[in-house]
ZAMARGU-4260 file (C-alpha; in steps of 0.2 Angstrom, whole numbers, plus 5000, padded with zeros to 4 digits):
<rodrens>
0) 5271/5625/6395 | 5265/5611/6380 | 5279/5597/6381 | 5281/5585/6368 | 5291/5568/6371
5) 5295/5557/6356 | 5299/5538/6355 | 5319/5536/6348 | 5316/5535/6327 | 5300/5539/6329
10) 5296/5520/6332 | 5276/5515/6333 | 5276/5506/6350 | 5264/5517/6362 | 5249/5505/6363
15) 5233/5513/6371 | 5237/5505/6389 | 5253/5513/6389 | 5247/5530/6386 | 5234/5527/6399
20) 5248/5522/6409 | 5260/5534/6404 | 5243/5548/6409 | 5244/5541/6428 | 5264/5543/6428
25) 5263/5561/6423 | 5250/5569/6435 | 5257/5559/6448 | 5274/5569/6444 | 5267/5585/6440
30) 5257/5584/6456 | 5273/5584/6465 | 5282/5594/6457 | 5265/5607/6461 | 5260/5608/6443
35) 5245/5602/6437 | 5246/5591/6420 | 5230/5603/6410 | 5230/5591/6395 | 5238/5573/6389
40) 5239/5565/6372 | 5248/5555/6362 | 5250/5542/6346 | 5261/5528/6344 | 5276/5537/6342
45) 5274/5552/6354 | 5264/5561/6368 | 5259/5580/6370 | 5257/5586/6388 | 5250/5603/6391
50) 5257/5608/6409 | 5252/5622/6421 | 5267/5627/6430 | 5275/5643/6438 | 5286/5653/6427
55) 5301/5651/6440 | 5302/5633/6438 | 5315/5625/6432 | 5308/5617/6415 | 5323/5608/6410
60) 5323/5598/6427 | 5306/5594/6427 | 5305/5587/6410 | 5320/5575/6415 | 5313/5570/6430
65) 5297/5565/6420 | 5307/5556/6407 | 5317/5546/6422 | 5301/5542/6431 | 5293/5537/6417
70) 5306/5525/6409 | 5308/5516/6427 | 5290/5512/6427
</rodrens>
């Protein structure tokens, strides 16, 4: 799956350190869902995730969990 997450109003607020931390968080969450984060990339206002997962996985719940966990950290 190719997932794109954007910052509200596309404000340019993500730094390199934040992107590195987000990559770690997304890798951990993906592994807990038995998925694999194949590729991660981002800019100041959005991030791209390429996730390998089983087709029967509930994608909406997975993305919701990614957003919830990353916003807590």
